[in-house]
Structure formats: C-alpha cells, structure tokens
PQR file of N, CA, C, O and H, with PARSE charges and radii, in Angstrom:
ATOM      1  N   MET A   1       0.851  -1.149   0.030 -0.4000 1.5000
ATOM      2  CA  MET A   1      -0.005  -0.001  -0.013 -0.0000 2.0000
ATOM      3  C   MET A   1       0.808   1.294   0.032  0.5500 1.7000
ATOM      4  O   MET A   1       1.574   1.486   0.977 -0.5500 1.4000
ATOM      5  N   PRO A   2       0.676   2.165  -0.924 -0.5600 1.5000
ATOM      6  CA  PRO A   2       1.525   3.322  -1.050  0.2800 2.0000
ATOM      7  C   PRO A   2       1.248   4.346   0.077  0.5500 1.7000
ATOM      8  O   PRO A   2       0.132   4.525   0.565 -0.5500 1.4000
ATOM      9  N   ASP A   3       2.294   4.953   0.417 -0.4000 1.5000
ATOM     10  CA  ASP A   3       2.246   6.092   1.492 -0.0000 2.0000
ATOM     11  C   ASP A   3       1.620   7.247   0.819  0.5500 1.7000
ATOM     12  O   ASP A   3       1.955   7.565  -0.322 -0.5500 1.4000
ATOM     13  H   ASP A   3       3.201   4.807   0.021  0.4000 1.0000
ATOM     14  N   ILE A   4       0.629   7.950   1.559 -0.4000 1.5000
ATOM     15  CA  ILE A   4       0.019   9.116   1.019 -0.0000 2.0000
ATOM     16  C   ILE A   4       0.715  10.359   1.603  0.5500 1.7000
ATOM     17  O   ILE A   4       0.981  10.443   2.802 -0.5500 1.4000
ATOM     18  H   ILE A   4       0.357   7.692   2.486  0.4000 1.0000
ATOM     19  N   ASN A   5       0.993  11.306   0.721 -0.4000 1.5000
ATOM     20  CA  ASN A   5       1.694  12.439   1.204 -0.0000 2.0000
ATOM     21  C   ASN A   5       0.645  13.513   1.578  0.5500 1.7000
ATOM     22  O   ASN A   5       0.073  14.176   0.712 -0.5500 1.4000
ATOM     23  H   ASN A   5       0.777  11.238  -0.253  0.4000 1.0000
ATOM     24  N   TRP A   6       0.422  13.654   2.863 -0.4000 1.5000
ATOM     25  CA  TRP A   6      -0.702  14.471   3.449 -0.0000 2.0000
ATOM     26  C   TRP A   6      -0.302  15.892   3.376  0.5500 1.7000
ATOM     27  O   TRP A   6      -1.170  16.765   3.416 -0.5500 1.4000
ATOM     28  H   TRP A   6       0.887  13.116   3.567  0.4000 1.0000
ATOM     29  N   LYS A   7       1.031  16.204   3.266 -0.4000 1.5000
ATOM     30  CA  LYS A   7       1.436  17.608   3.155 -0.0000 2.0000
ATOM     31  C   LYS A   7       0.916  18.307   2.004  0.5500 1.7000
ATOM     32  O   LYS A   7       0.731  19.523   2.028 -0.5500 1.4000
ATOM     33  H   LYS A   7       1.736  15.495   3.233  0.4000 1.0000
ATOM     34  N   VAL A   8       0.634  17.470   0.836 -0.4000 1.5000
ATOM     35  CA  VAL A   8       0.147  18.111  -0.337 -0.0000 2.0000
ATOM     36  C   VAL A   8      -1.200  18.821  -0.088  0.5500 1.7000
ATOM     37  O   VAL A   8      -1.500  19.825  -0.734 -0.5500 1.4000
ATOM     38  H   VAL A   8       0.785  16.482   0.817  0.4000 1.0000
ATOM     39  N   LEU A   9      -1.989  18.308   0.827 -0.4000 1.5000
ATOM     40  CA  LEU A   9      -3.242  18.811   1.072 -0.0000 2.0000
ATOM     41  C   LEU A   9      -3.241  20.255   1.895  0.5500 1.7000
ATOM     42  O   LEU A   9      -4.249  20.951   2.013 -0.5500 1.4000
ATOM     43  H   LEU A   9      -1.746  17.493   1.352  0.4000 1.0000
ATOM     44  N   ASP A  10      -2.064  20.552   2.389 -0.4000 1.5000
ATOM     45  CA  ASP A  10      -1.920  21.830   3.042 -0.0000 2.0000
ATOM     46  C   ASP A  10      -2.145  22.997   2.089  0.5500 1.7000
ATOM     47  O   ASP A  10      -2.621  24.060   2.488 -0.5500 1.4000
ATOM     48  H   ASP A  10      -1.245  19.986   2.293  0.4000 1.0000
ATOM     49  N   ASN A  11      -1.806  22.788   0.859 -0.4000 1.5000
ATOM     50  CA  ASN A  11      -2.008  23.840  -0.112 -0.0000 2.0000
ATOM     51  C   ASN A  11      -3.366  23.825  -0.847  0.5500 1.7000
ATOM     52  O   ASN A  11      -3.615  24.633  -1.741 -0.5500 1.4000
ATOM     53  H   ASN A  11      -1.420  21.925   0.535  0.4000 1.0000
ATOM     54  N   PHE A  12      -4.215  22.899  -0.447 -0.4000 1.5000
ATOM     55  CA  PHE A  12      -5.450  22.798  -1.085 -0.0000 2.0000
ATOM     56  C   PHE A  12      -6.348  24.021  -1.001  0.5500 1.7000
ATOM     57  O   PHE A  12      -6.866  24.461  -2.028 -0.5500 1.4000
ATOM     58  H   PHE A  12      -4.013  22.242   0.279  0.4000 1.0000
ATOM     59  N   PRO A  13      -6.553  24.594   0.198 -0.5600 1.5000
ATOM     60  CA  PRO A  13      -7.359  25.779   0.187  0.2800 2.0000
ATOM     61  C   PRO A  13      -6.891  26.925  -0.626  0.5500 1.7000
ATOM     62  O   PRO A  13      -7.701  27.667  -1.182 -0.5500 1.4000
ATOM     63  N   LEU A  14      -5.577  27.098  -0.717 -0.4000 1.5000
ATOM     64  CA  LEU A  14      -4.896  28.135  -1.563 -0.0000 2.0000
ATOM     65  C   LEU A  14      -5.287  27.831  -3.060  0.5500 1.7000
ATOM     66  O   LEU A  14      -5.656  28.735  -3.809 -0.5500 1.4000
ATOM     67  H   LEU A  14      -4.919  26.495  -0.265  0.4000 1.0000
ATOM     68  N   LEU A  15      -5.199  26.618  -3.431 -0.4000 1.5000
ATOM     69  CA  LEU A  15      -5.550  26.233  -4.850 -0.0000 2.0000
ATOM     70  C   LEU A  15      -6.936  26.433  -5.131  0.5500 1.7000
ATOM     71  O   LEU A  15      -7.263  26.780  -6.266 -0.5500 1.4000
ATOM     72  H   LEU A  15      -4.900  25.883  -2.822  0.4000 1.0000
ATOM     73  N   LEU A  16      -7.822  26.251  -4.205 -0.4000 1.5000
ATOM     74  CA  LEU A  16      -9.228  26.605  -4.414 -0.0000 2.0000
ATOM     75  C   LEU A  16      -9.536  28.079  -4.592  0.5500 1.7000
ATOM     76  O   LEU A  16     -10.364  28.472  -5.414 -0.5500 1.4000
ATOM     77  H   LEU A  16      -7.556  25.970  -3.283  0.4000 1.0000
ATOM     78  N   TYR A  17      -8.815  28.915  -3.762 -0.4000 1.5000
ATOM     79  CA  TYR A  17      -8.881  30.358  -3.864 -0.0000 2.0000
ATOM     80  C   TYR A  17      -8.493  30.801  -5.115  0.5500 1.7000
ATOM     81  O   TYR A  17      -9.110  31.679  -5.718 -0.5500 1.4000
ATOM     82  H   TYR A  17      -8.143  28.595  -3.094  0.4000 1.0000
ATOM     83  N   ILE A  18      -7.330  30.147  -5.617 -0.4000 1.5000
ATOM     84  CA  ILE A  18      -6.755  30.599  -7.017 -0.0000 2.0000
ATOM     85  C   ILE A  18      -7.732  30.249  -8.073  0.5500 1.7000
ATOM     86  O   ILE A  18      -7.926  31.053  -8.984 -0.5500 1.4000
ATOM     87  H   ILE A  18      -6.829  29.434  -5.126  0.4000 1.0000
ATOM     88  N   LEU A  19      -8.434  28.997  -8.026 -0.4000 1.5000
ATOM     89  CA  LEU A  19      -9.328  28.606  -8.959 -0.0000 2.0000
ATOM     90  C   LEU A  19     -10.612  29.527  -8.905  0.5500 1.7000
ATOM     91  O   LEU A  19     -11.165  29.914  -9.934 -0.5500 1.4000
ATOM     92  H   LEU A  19      -8.276  28.344  -7.285  0.4000 1.0000
ATOM     93  N   ALA A  20     -11.005  29.821  -7.758 -0.4000 1.5000
ATOM     94  CA  ALA A  20     -12.281  30.736  -7.688 -0.0000 2.0000
ATOM     95  C   ALA A  20     -11.839  32.069  -8.332  0.5500 1.7000
ATOM     96  O   ALA A  20     -12.548  32.570  -9.205 -0.5500 1.4000
ATOM     97  H   ALA A  20     -10.556  29.506  -6.922  0.4000 1.0000
ATOM     98  N   ALA A  21     -10.756  32.630  -7.956 -0.4000 1.5000
ATOM     99  CA  ALA A  21     -10.338  33.973  -8.594 -0.0000 2.0000
ATOM    100  C   ALA A  21     -10.197  33.836 -10.095  0.5500 1.7000
ATOM    101  O   ALA A  21     -10.628  34.731 -10.822 -0.5500 1.4000
ATOM    102  H   ALA A  21     -10.179  32.224  -7.247  0.4000 1.0000
ATOM    103  N   LYS A  22      -9.646  32.818 -10.567 -0.4000 1.5000
ATOM    104  CA  LYS A  22      -9.556  32.692 -12.050 -0.0000 2.0000
ATOM    105  C   LYS A  22     -10.920  32.591 -12.698  0.5500 1.7000
ATOM    106  O   LYS A  22     -11.181  33.206 -13.732 -0.5500 1.4000
ATOM    107  H   LYS A  22      -9.296  32.091  -9.976  0.4000 1.0000
ATOM    108  N   THR A  23     -11.818  31.779 -12.056 -0.4000 1.5000
ATOM    109  CA  THR A  23     -13.215  31.695 -12.645 -0.0000 2.0000
ATOM    110  C   THR A  23     -13.870  33.036 -12.611  0.5500 1.7000
ATOM    111  O   THR A  23     -14.513  33.424 -13.587 -0.5500 1.4000
ATOM    112  H   THR A  23     -11.607  31.279 -11.216  0.4000 1.0000
ATOM    113  N   LEU A  24     -13.738  33.770 -11.523 -0.4000 1.5000
ATOM    114  CA  LEU A  24     -14.382  35.103 -11.472 -0.0000 2.0000
ATOM    115  C   LEU A  24     -13.820  36.078 -12.484  0.5500 1.7000
ATOM    116  O   LEU A  24     -14.562  36.874 -13.058 -0.5500 1.4000
ATOM    117  H   LEU A  24     -13.216  33.455 -10.731  0.4000 1.0000
ATOM    118  N   LEU A  25     -12.485  36.024 -12.714 -0.4000 1.5000
ATOM    119  CA  LEU A  25     -11.878  36.879 -13.747 -0.0000 2.0000
ATOM    120  C   LEU A  25     -12.406  36.533 -15.091  0.5500 1.7000
ATOM    121  O   LEU A  25     -12.764  37.420 -15.865 -0.5500 1.4000
ATOM    122  H   LEU A  25     -11.882  35.378 -12.247  0.4000 1.0000
ATOM    123  N   LEU A  26     -12.468  35.266 -15.394 -0.4000 1.5000
ATOM    124  CA  LEU A  26     -13.021  34.792 -16.687 -0.0000 2.0000
ATOM    125  C   LEU A  26     -14.461  35.216 -16.903  0.5500 1.7000
ATOM    126  O   LEU A  26     -14.827  35.660 -17.991 -0.5500 1.4000
ATOM    127  H   LEU A  26     -12.178  34.545 -14.765  0.4000 1.0000
ATOM    128  N   CYS A  27     -15.307  35.076 -15.831 -0.4000 1.5000
ATOM    129  CA  CYS A  27     -16.634  35.469 -15.912 -0.0000 2.0000
ATOM    130  C   CYS A  27     -16.693  37.056 -16.283  0.5500 1.7000
ATOM    131  O   CYS A  27     -17.345  37.482 -17.237 -0.5500 1.4000
ATOM    132  H   CYS A  27     -15.010  34.715 -14.947  0.4000 1.0000
ATOM    133  N   LEU A  28     -16.000  37.797 -15.486 -0.4000 1.5000
ATOM    134  CA  LEU A  28     -15.966  39.261 -15.719 -0.0000 2.0000
ATOM    135  C   LEU A  28     -15.470  39.596 -17.123  0.5500 1.7000
ATOM    136  O   LEU A  28     -15.991  40.507 -17.765 -0.5500 1.4000
ATOM    137  H   LEU A  28     -15.471  37.451 -14.711  0.4000 1.0000
ATOM    138  N   ALA A  29     -14.533  38.912 -17.570 -0.4000 1.5000
ATOM    139  CA  ALA A  29     -14.027  39.190 -18.965 -0.0000 2.0000
ATOM    140  C   ALA A  29     -15.105  38.869 -20.059  0.5500 1.7000
ATOM    141  O   ALA A  29     -15.312  39.635 -21.000 -0.5500 1.4000
ATOM    142  H   ALA A  29     -14.110  38.171 -17.049  0.4000 1.0000
ATOM    143  N   PHE A  30     -15.756  37.729 -19.884 -0.4000 1.5000
ATOM    144  CA  PHE A  30     -16.859  37.407 -20.888 -0.0000 2.0000
ATOM    145  C   PHE A  30     -17.979  38.445 -20.692  0.5500 1.7000
ATOM    146  O   PHE A  30     -18.506  38.907 -21.704 -0.5500 1.4000
ATOM    147  H   PHE A  30     -15.588  37.107 -19.119  0.4000 1.0000
ATOM    148  N   ALA A  31     -18.361  38.824 -19.552 -0.4000 1.5000
ATOM    149  CA  ALA A  31     -19.464  39.729 -19.341 -0.0000 2.0000
ATOM    150  C   ALA A  31     -19.060  41.137 -19.987  0.5500 1.7000
ATOM    151  O   ALA A  31     -19.847  41.825 -20.637 -0.5500 1.4000
ATOM    152  H   ALA A  31     -17.933  38.449 -18.730  0.4000 1.0000
ATOM    153  N   GLY A  32     -17.842  41.444 -19.743 -0.4000 1.5000
ATOM    154  CA  GLY A  32     -17.362  42.693 -20.457 -0.0000 2.0000
ATOM    155  C   GLY A  32     -17.355  42.691 -21.906  0.5500 1.7000
ATOM    156  O   GLY A  32     -17.702  43.686 -22.542 -0.5500 1.4000
ATOM    157  H   GLY A  32     -17.203  40.886 -19.215  0.4000 1.0000
ATOM    158  N   ALA A  33     -16.983  41.635 -22.443 -0.4000 1.5000
ATOM    159  CA  ALA A  33     -16.986  41.493 -23.872 -0.0000 2.0000
ATOM    160  C   ALA A  33     -18.434  41.504 -24.420  0.5500 1.7000
ATOM    161  O   ALA A  33     -18.686  42.097 -25.469 -0.5500 1.4000
ATOM    162  H   ALA A  33     -16.702  40.826 -21.926  0.4000 1.0000
ATOM    163  N   LYS A  34     -19.332  40.888 -23.756 -0.4000 1.5000
ATOM    164  CA  LYS A  34     -20.807  40.829 -24.167 -0.0000 2.0000
ATOM    165  C   LYS A  34     -21.326  42.286 -24.093  0.5500 1.7000
ATOM    166  O   LYS A  34     -22.023  42.724 -25.007 -0.5500 1.4000
ATOM    167  H   LYS A  34     -19.127  40.406 -22.904  0.4000 1.0000
ATOM    168  N   ILE A  35     -21.008  43.020 -23.055 -0.4000 1.5000
ATOM    169  CA  ILE A  35     -21.461  44.396 -22.956 -0.0000 2.0000
ATOM    170  C   ILE A  35     -20.907  45.225 -24.105  0.5500 1.7000
ATOM    171  O   ILE A  35     -21.646  45.975 -24.744 -0.5500 1.4000
ATOM    172  H   ILE A  35     -20.441  42.664 -22.312  0.4000 1.0000
ATOM    173  N   TYR A  36     -19.605  45.095 -24.372 -0.4000 1.5000
ATOM    174  CA  TYR A  36     -18.986  45.824 -25.480 -0.0000 2.0000
ATOM    175  C   TYR A  36     -19.705  45.563 -26.767  0.5500 1.7000
ATOM    176  O   TYR A  36     -20.014  46.470 -27.539 -0.5500 1.4000
ATOM    177  H   TYR A  36     -19.005  44.486 -23.854  0.4000 1.0000
ATOM    178  N   GLN A  37     -19.980  44.212 -26.992 -0.4000 1.5000
ATOM    179  CA  GLN A  37     -20.620  43.781 -28.342 -0.0000 2.0000
ATOM    180  C   GLN A  37     -22.010  44.423 -28.429  0.5500 1.7000
ATOM    181  O   GLN A  37     -22.411  44.913 -29.484 -0.5500 1.4000
ATOM    182  H   GLN A  37     -19.729  43.475 -26.365  0.4000 1.0000
ATOM    183  N   SER A  38     -22.760  44.413 -27.269 -0.4000 1.5000
ATOM    184  CA  SER A  38     -24.208  44.833 -27.417 -0.0000 2.0000
ATOM    185  C   SER A  38     -24.148  46.406 -27.533  0.5500 1.7000
ATOM    186  O   SER A  38     -24.989  46.947 -28.251 -0.5500 1.4000
ATOM    187  H   SER A  38     -22.433  44.015 -26.412  0.4000 1.0000
ATOM    188  N   ARG A  39     -23.252  47.142 -26.906 -0.4000 1.5000
ATOM    189  CA  ARG A  39     -23.146  48.555 -27.096 -0.0000 2.0000
ATOM    190  C   ARG A  39     -22.724  48.867 -28.569  0.5500 1.7000
ATOM    191  O   ARG A  39     -23.281  49.771 -29.191 -0.5500 1.4000
ATOM    192  H   ARG A  39     -22.568  46.702 -26.323  0.4000 1.0000
ATOM    193  N   ARG A  40     -21.836  48.186 -29.060 -0.4000 1.5000
ATOM    194  CA  ARG A  40     -21.391  48.480 -30.445 -0.0000 2.0000
ATOM    195  C   ARG A  40     -22.501  48.182 -31.397  0.5500 1.7000
ATOM    196  O   ARG A  40     -22.706  48.937 -32.347 -0.5500 1.4000
ATOM    197  H   ARG A  40     -21.383  47.451 -28.555  0.4000 1.0000
ATOM    198  N   LEU A  41     -23.280  47.042 -31.173 -0.4000 1.5000
ATOM    199  CA  LEU A  41     -24.510  46.817 -32.075 -0.0000 2.0000
ATOM    200  C   LEU A  41     -25.507  47.818 -31.874  0.5500 1.7000
ATOM    201  O   LEU A  41     -26.131  48.189 -32.869 -0.5500 1.4000
ATOM    202  H   LEU A  41     -23.114  46.429 -30.400  0.4000 1.0000
ATOM    203  N   GLU A  42     -25.795  48.376 -30.643 -0.4000 1.5000
ATOM    204  CA  GLU A  42     -26.806  49.378 -30.527 -0.0000 2.0000
ATOM    205  C   GLU A  42     -26.344  50.659 -31.267  0.5500 1.7000
ATOM    206  O   GLU A  42     -27.164  51.322 -31.901 -0.5500 1.4000
ATOM    207  H   GLU A  42     -25.289  48.076 -29.835  0.4000 1.0000
ATOM    208  N   ALA A  43     -25.114  50.995 -31.198 -0.4000 1.5000
ATOM    209  CA  ALA A  43     -24.620  52.186 -31.865 -0.0000 2.0000
ATOM    210  C   ALA A  43     -24.728  52.043 -33.454  0.5500 1.7000
ATOM    211  O   ALA A  43     -25.009  52.999 -34.176 -0.5500 1.4000
ATOM    212  H   ALA A  43     -24.447  50.457 -30.682  0.4000 1.0000
ATOM    213  N   LYS A  44     -24.491  50.818 -33.900 -0.4000 1.5000
ATOM    214  CA  LYS A  44     -24.744  50.588 -35.296 -0.0000 2.0000
ATOM    215  C   LYS A  44     -26.181  50.719 -35.766  0.5500 1.7000
ATOM    216  O   LYS A  44     -26.500  51.368 -36.763 -0.5500 1.4000
ATOM    217  H   LYS A  44     -24.263  50.041 -33.314  0.4000 1.0000
ATOM    218  N   LEU A  45     -27.027  50.061 -34.985 -0.4000 1.5000
ATOM    219  CA  LEU A  45     -28.485  50.253 -35.287 -0.0000 2.0000
ATOM    220  C   LEU A  45     -28.926  51.671 -35.297  0.5500 1.7000
ATOM    221  O   LEU A  45     -29.615  52.129 -36.208 -0.5500 1.4000
ATOM    222  H   LEU A  45     -26.768  49.534 -34.176  0.4000 1.0000
ATOM    223  N   LYS A  46     -28.495  52.407 -34.206 -0.4000 1.5000
ATOM    224  CA  LYS A  46     -28.920  53.737 -34.067 -0.0000 2.0000
ATOM    225  C   LYS A  46     -28.451  54.607 -35.294  0.5500 1.7000
ATOM    226  O   LYS A  46     -29.179  55.494 -35.738 -0.5500 1.4000
ATOM    227  H   LYS A  46     -27.935  52.034 -33.466  0.4000 1.0000
ATOM    228  N   LYS A  47     -27.235  54.331 -35.819 -0.4000 1.5000
ATOM    229  CA  LYS A  47     -26.607  54.995 -36.943 -0.0000 2.0000
ATOM    230  C   LYS A  47     -27.478  54.727 -38.159  0.5500 1.7000
ATOM    231  O   LYS A  47     -27.783  55.631 -38.936 -0.5500 1.4000
ATOM    232  H   LYS A  47     -26.644  53.610 -35.458  0.4000 1.0000
ATOM    233  N   GLU A  48     -27.886  53.427 -38.316 -0.4000 1.5000
ATOM    234  CA  GLU A  48     -28.674  53.046 -39.458 -0.0000 2.0000
ATOM    235  C   GLU A  48     -30.082  53.692 -39.476  0.5500 1.7000
ATOM    236  O   GLU A  48     -30.582  54.072 -40.535 -0.5500 1.4000
ATOM    237  H   GLU A  48     -27.638  52.692 -37.685  0.4000 1.0000
ATOM    238  N   GLN A  49     -30.717  53.809 -38.275 -0.4000 1.5000
ATOM    239  CA  GLN A  49     -31.930  54.434 -38.154 -0.0000 2.0000
ATOM    240  C   GLN A  49     -31.769  55.893 -38.448  0.5500 1.7000
ATOM    241  O   GLN A  49     -32.635  56.415 -39.150 -0.5500 1.4000
ATOM    242  H   GLN A  49     -30.312  53.501 -37.414  0.4000 1.0000
ATOM    243  N   GLU A  50     -30.781  56.617 -38.004 -0.4000 1.5000
ATOM    244  CA  GLU A  50     -30.591  58.028 -38.384 -0.0000 2.0000
ATOM    245  C   GLU A  50     -30.445  58.151 -39.980  0.5500 1.7000
ATOM    246  O   GLU A  50     -31.004  59.061 -40.593 -0.5500 1.4000
ATOM    247  H   GLU A  50     -30.078  56.193 -37.434  0.4000 1.0000
ATOM    248  N   GLU A  51     -29.746  57.285 -40.539 -0.4000 1.5000
ATOM    249  CA  GLU A  51     -29.599  57.414 -42.038 -0.0000 2.0000
ATOM    250  C   GLU A  51     -30.943  57.229 -42.683  0.5500 1.7000
ATOM    251  O   GLU A  51     -31.275  57.940 -43.632 -0.5500 1.4000
ATOM    252  H   GLU A  51     -29.292  56.547 -40.041  0.4000 1.0000
ATOM    253  N   LYS A  52     -31.754  56.261 -42.179 -0.4000 1.5000
ATOM    254  CA  LYS A  52     -33.051  56.129 -42.830 -0.0000 2.0000
ATOM    255  C   LYS A  52     -33.971  57.341 -42.595  0.5500 1.7000
ATOM    256  O   LYS A  52     -34.787  57.678 -43.453 -0.5500 1.4000
ATOM    257  H   LYS A  52     -31.485  55.683 -41.409  0.4000 1.0000
ATOM    258  N   ARG A  53     -33.837  57.980 -41.449 -0.4000 1.5000
ATOM    259  CA  ARG A  53     -34.676  59.121 -41.202 -0.0000 2.0000
ATOM    260  C   ARG A  53     -34.234  60.322 -42.076  0.5500 1.7000
ATOM    261  O   ARG A  53     -35.048  61.132 -42.520 -0.5500 1.4000
ATOM    262  H   ARG A  53     -33.174  57.706 -40.752  0.4000 1.0000
ATOM    263  N   LYS A  54     -32.841  60.397 -42.310 -0.4000 1.5000
ATOM    264  CA  LYS A  54     -32.360  61.384 -43.222 -0.0000 2.0000
ATOM    265  C   LYS A  54     -32.866  61.215 -44.623  0.5500 1.7000
ATOM    266  O   LYS A  54     -33.262  62.183 -45.273 -0.5500 1.4000
ATOM    267  H   LYS A  54     -32.180  59.740 -41.949  0.4000 1.0000
ATOM    268  N   LYS A  55     -32.855  59.988 -45.094 -0.4000 1.5000
ATOM    269  CA  LYS A  55     -33.247  59.712 -46.398 -0.0000 2.0000
ATOM    270  C   LYS A  55     -34.793  59.904 -46.538  0.5500 1.7000
ATOM    271  O   LYS A  55     -35.238  60.332 -47.603 -0.5500 1.4000
ATOM    272  H   LYS A  55     -32.533  59.202 -44.567  0.4000 1.0000
ATOM    273  N   ALA A  56     -35.600  59.611 -45.528 -0.4000 1.5000
ATOM    274  CA  ALA A  56     -37.007  59.820 -45.557 -0.0000 2.0000
ATOM    275  C   ALA A  56     -37.296  61.274 -45.586  0.5500 1.7000
ATOM    276  O   ALA A  56     -38.228  61.710 -46.261 -0.5500 1.4000
ATOM    277  H   ALA A  56     -35.238  59.264 -44.663  0.4000 1.0000
ATOM    278  N   ALA A  57     -36.508  62.061 -44.855 -0.4000 1.5000
ATOM    279  CA  ALA A  57     -36.687  63.577 -44.830 -0.0000 2.0000
ATOM    280  C   ALA A  57     -36.331  64.142 -46.165  0.5500 1.7000
ATOM    281  O   ALA A  57     -36.957  65.108 -46.600 -0.5500 1.4000
ATOM    282  H   ALA A  57     -35.751  61.707 -44.306  0.4000 1.0000
ATOM    283  N   GLU A  58     -35.357  63.589 -46.840 -0.4000 1.5000
ATOM    284  CA  GLU A  58     -34.952  64.145 -48.104 -0.0000 2.0000
ATOM    285  C   GLU A  58     -35.998  63.835 -49.233  0.5500 1.7000
ATOM    286  O   GLU A  58     -36.235  64.614 -50.156 -0.5500 1.4000
ATOM    287  H   GLU A  58     -34.848  62.804 -46.487  0.4000 1.0000
ATOM    288  N   LYS A  59     -36.563  62.684 -49.070 -0.4000 1.5000
ATOM    289  CA  LYS A  59     -37.745  62.309 -50.009 -0.0000 2.0000
ATOM    290  C   LYS A  59     -38.922  63.213 -49.811  0.5500 1.7000
ATOM    291  O   LYS A  59     -39.558  63.630 -50.780 -0.5500 1.4000
ATOM    292  H   LYS A  59     -36.371  62.051 -48.320  0.4000 1.0000
ATOM    293  N   LYS A  60     -39.207  63.504 -48.654 -0.4000 1.5000
ATOM    294  CA  LYS A  60     -40.346  64.428 -48.351 -0.0000 2.0000
ATOM    295  C   LYS A  60     -40.117  65.780 -48.909  0.5500 1.7000
ATOM    296  O   LYS A  60     -41.068  66.419 -49.360 -0.5500 1.4000
ATOM    297  H   LYS A  60     -38.691  63.165 -47.868  0.4000 1.0000
ATOM    298  N   GLU A  61     -38.878  66.267 -48.906 -0.4000 1.5000
ATOM    299  CA  GLU A  61     -38.556  67.637 -49.421 -0.0000 2.0000
ATOM    300  C   GLU A  61     -38.659  67.612 -50.888  0.5500 1.7000
ATOM    301  O   GLU A  61     -39.020  68.638 -51.465 -0.5500 1.4000
ATOM    302  H   GLU A  61     -38.106  65.748 -48.540  0.4000 1.0000
ATOM    303  N   ASP A  62     -38.383  66.555 -51.547 -0.4000 1.5000
ATOM    304  CA  ASP A  62     -38.375  66.562 -52.998 -0.0000 2.0000
ATOM    305  C   ASP A  62     -39.830  66.407 -53.493  0.5500 1.7000
ATOM    306  O   ASP A  62     -40.072  66.387 -54.700 -0.5500 1.4000
ATOM    307  H   ASP A  62     -38.091  65.721 -51.078  0.4000 1.0000
TER
END
C-alpha cells in the first residue's frame, strides 16, 4: 500500500482560492465582452436608423 503524502493537502485551500479567482476573472471578462458587443451593435443600429430618417426627410422635401 503506497504512502499518502498528506502535506500536499496543506496547499489545497490556496488552490481553491486561486481557482475561484480565475473563474471570477473569466466571468467578468466574458461579461465585459458581451456588454461591449451589445453597445457596439446598439450604436450601429442607431446610426442606421438616423440614415433612414435622413433619407425619408430628403424624399419628403423633393
């Protein structure tokens, strides 16, 4: 029967904290990317709507 090195488990809580911190950072990074994408898409749609309004206004003037 092999001897188990119990000293390895002394660092286990630290490893869990590191894993939790890494997971939190990844979640925040993905959330930030999602927010950036949605804002960029909103700006694009707003710009397209403004162009449509300008074209409609020009047609009314003609």
